[in-house]
N, C-alpha and C positions, 0 to 999 in steps of 0.2 A: 504494500500500500504506500502511496505517496501523499504527502501532506496537501499538495495542490489539488488533489482529487477529493478531499474531505470537506464536507459542509459541516461546520460546527453545530448547526441546528440538528443534524442527524444524531449527535451525541445526546442532545436534550430529548429527542424523540426516544432514543434507546433507553435512557434513564427512566423516562415516564412509562414506557412500555413494560419495562422489567419491574417497576414498582406496582403498576396496576394490573399487569398480565391480562389486559383487555384493551383492544384498539379504541373502542368508543370512549371508555373512561380516560384513557391516556390523552385522547384528543381533547376531551372536555377540560382536563387539567391544564393543558397548555393553551387552551382557547383557540384551537384550530378545528377544521372540519374533519369528520371521520374519513372521507376519501383522501385528504391530505396526509393523515396519519398512516393510512393503508399504503399510500405511495411511499411514505418515508420508511415503513417497514420493508417494503420491497427493495428499496435502495440499500438499506442496511444489510439485508440478506445477500445482495449482490456484492456488497463491499466486503463482508466477512466470509462469504462462501459458506454460509451456515443458515439454517432456518430460524435460529434464535428463539422463536416461540412456536411451539407445536400444539395443535389442538388435540385435547384428550377428553375422556369422559368427565374429568374434573375441571374442564376449562382449558385455557391456554397455559402451558407450562414451559419454563425456560429450558433450553438445551444445556448441556454441560459447558459449552463455550460461553453461553450467555451468563451462566452463574459465575464463571471466572471473570467475565468482562464487567459485571455490575459494580463491584467496589472500585475498580480502576476508573471506570467512566465517572462515577460520583466524585472521585478524587480530582479528576481533570476539571470537571465543572466547578467544583469548589475553588480550585486554584484560579480558574478564569474569573470567577465571581470576585475573588479577593483582589485580583489585579484591576478589574473594572471599577471597584469601589475605592481604590487608592485615590486620595486627594479629594474625595467627595465629602460634603458636609450635609448634615441634616438640620434644616432650619425649623426647629421645633415651634417657634413662636408663630410662624406663618403656615405650618403644615395642617392639613385637614385629614391626615391619615387615620384609618381605623385599625386599631390593634386588637386582635382577638386573644383573650386570655382565659384559659380554663383555671378556675380557682375553686378549692374546696370551700364549703360553707364557712369554716373557721377562718380561712385566709381572706375570703371576701368580706367578712364582717370586721376583721381587725386591720387589714392592710389597704383595701380598696378605697374606703372613704378618705383617709389621709393622703393617699396617692392622688385621688381625684382633686382634692383641694390644692395640691402642689401643681397639678397640671393646669388648673384654672388660672394660675399665675404665670406659669412658664410656657404653656402650650394650650391656649384657650380654645383652639379649634380641633385639637386632637380628640378622637372618640375612642372610648374603650367599649368593647363588646365582651362582657364577662359571661362565660358559660360554666355549667357545672360538670362534674366528672362524668355523668351519664351521657353528656352530649358529645364526648370526645373519645377517640381511639388512639392507640399508639401510632397507627398509620397516618392519621390526620396530622399529628405533630411532626412525624418524620417527613411528610410531604410539604411541610411549611404552611399548611392550611390554618394552623393555630400558631400564633406567635410564641406564646409561653404557656407552660402549665405550672401552677403554684399549688403545692400540696405536700403531704407526707408520703414518702415512697420507701418501701422496703428494698426493692431491687429494681431501680430504674434501668432502662436499656443502656448498655455501655456506649452505644453509638451517639447518644445524646450528650450535649453539653449541659452542665449543671452548676449551680451556685447556691450556697446556703443563704437563706433569707434571715433566719434567726433560730435560736434554740430556746424553747419555752418549757417551763416546768408546770406541773399539774397543781390545781387547787380544787377545793370542794365547795360547791354552791349548796348552802344548807338553809332551810326555812328559818327565819329569824323568830326569836321568842318561842322556840320549840324545845321540848325535852332533849331532842337530838343536839341542838346548838348548846344547851346548857351543860351537857356532859358528853362532849364529842371525843370518843376514843375508838379503838378498833372494834370493841364489842358493839357499841351503839351503831357504828358504821355498818357492820355486817348484819345486824338485826333490823336495819332500816330498809325501806324500799328505795330502789334506785332507778334512774333513767340512764340508758346507754346511748351514746351517740358517736358515730364515726362514718366517714366516707373517704377512703383513700384510693389512690391508683386511678384507673381509667375504666370507662365503659359502664354498662348497665350492671347494677348490683344484684346480688342474689339474697334470698331470704336467710335469716339468722337461725341457727340451731343452738339454742341456749346451752345445751349440754356440751357443745364443742368449745370449751372454755379457752383453749389456747388460740382459737381463731378469732376471739373477740377483741384482741388488741393488748396494748401495754398494761392497762389497769388490771384487767382480769387475768392476763398471763402472769403478772407479778403476784397477784393474790393466790393463784393456783400454785406457784412455786412455794408459797408460804403455807399451803395446805388449806386455803380458804376459798370461798366463793360468794359473790354478791347476790343479793336478792333483787334481781332485775325485773321490774314490772313493765317497763316500756322501752322498746327499741326504736330509735329514730335516726335519720341521717341529717337532721337539721338542728344546728346548735341553738337557734332561737327557740325552737320547740322544747329542747332539753332544758333551757334556762327557765322558760315559762312553766315547765313541769315542776320545777322547784317552787316557784312563786305560787302556783295555783293548786298543785296536787301534793305538795310536801315531799316530793321525791328528791333524793340527793343526786346531784349532777357532778361528776368528777371530770373536769375539763382542763384544757390548757389555760394557764392563768390569764393570758390576754383576753380570752373569751369571757371569763368570769368577771373581769373588770368592766365589761360593758354594762354590768348590772350594779355598779358601785353606788348609783344614786337611788336604787330601789330599796326602800326600807323593809320590804317583805322578805328579803334574803340577806344572808351574810356570807362572806368568803372566809374559809378556814383552810389551813394546811392539811393535807391528807394524813391520816393516822398511821401511815406506813410509807416507805420510800418507793417512789415510782420513777423509772428512768425518764429523763427529759425527752421531749419530742422535737425533732428538727424539721422546720419548714424549708423546702427547697424550691427553686425554680429551674425548669428544664426547657431546652429548646433544641430545634433541629440544627444539624451542621449546615444545612442549606441557608440558614439565616445568620450564621456566626459573624459574617463580615458586612452585613447590611448596616449602613450608617444609622438609619432610623431605629433598627433593632438594638444596636449598640447603645444608642441614647436611651431607649426604653429600659434596658437592663440596668444601666447606670442610675437612672432616675429611681427605679424601684429599689435598688440596693441602698441608695442614699436615704430614701424615705424609710426603709426598714431599719436602717442604722439608727435613725432618730427615734423611731418607735421603741426600739430595744433599749436605747440609752435612757429614754424617759420612763421606762418601766423596769429598769434595773435587771434586764435579762442577761 
């Protein structure tokens, strides 16, 4: 192969085709027609003397050569993207760009309002489209359809870039003026009714099995290691619901401390330290390598990091 015979757009087509493994979907991703993408696939097959994608009963599948080509093509496109972005600036104050962020309920409640206030001063026309974890898949992020995901992750994909937002400790939201609050210790904690809340990772969630304690997260896993189990009466994926369950139903909510501080002006509840040690929770932001060198994305990451640092310092995290 000779360089003067290669159209760089063909590498973009190949990258999209191998990601989507579907001609129509690949065309939609790049904003071209299906016939144009089909023509691009034909040219790629001629160029590499290989079918690259083969139709099977499970749909289009990559050939052995295509599997070898995929990481190399991605690396080339990322390098080209980096070169093209050299010297470019992102004019935040005049930009009207829409940034799509997947954020957990906890992250959305604690980070997004201060971030939006900062944007109103520095980038008044920038728009945030905040989605919840059930709206997003790993593939959406990998393709750059979602700019950032902000959540707690046990095992994020190694191909993604990541940065810690902050590390938060747990606190207990307890009904004020209650017997629980007056004598809050491990015994009263275990004997009281609780609300469980969590939504980490990506995609549509599945139902909870209360007996599978180790799958319930940090709090219940730690208790199980001590030989104890909470009396959980309500499972929810919404932090606001969990906090209102303490206020209205008298259920104990064990939450990251920043979430409990959203209720600091509510006289119906008080915040107390847990009666046992719980490992802290780390909030992270992840993004696709495709966006690593984008000037606007660099600005967004820096702005979020600065905002998060201020929040952490103000709350002694």
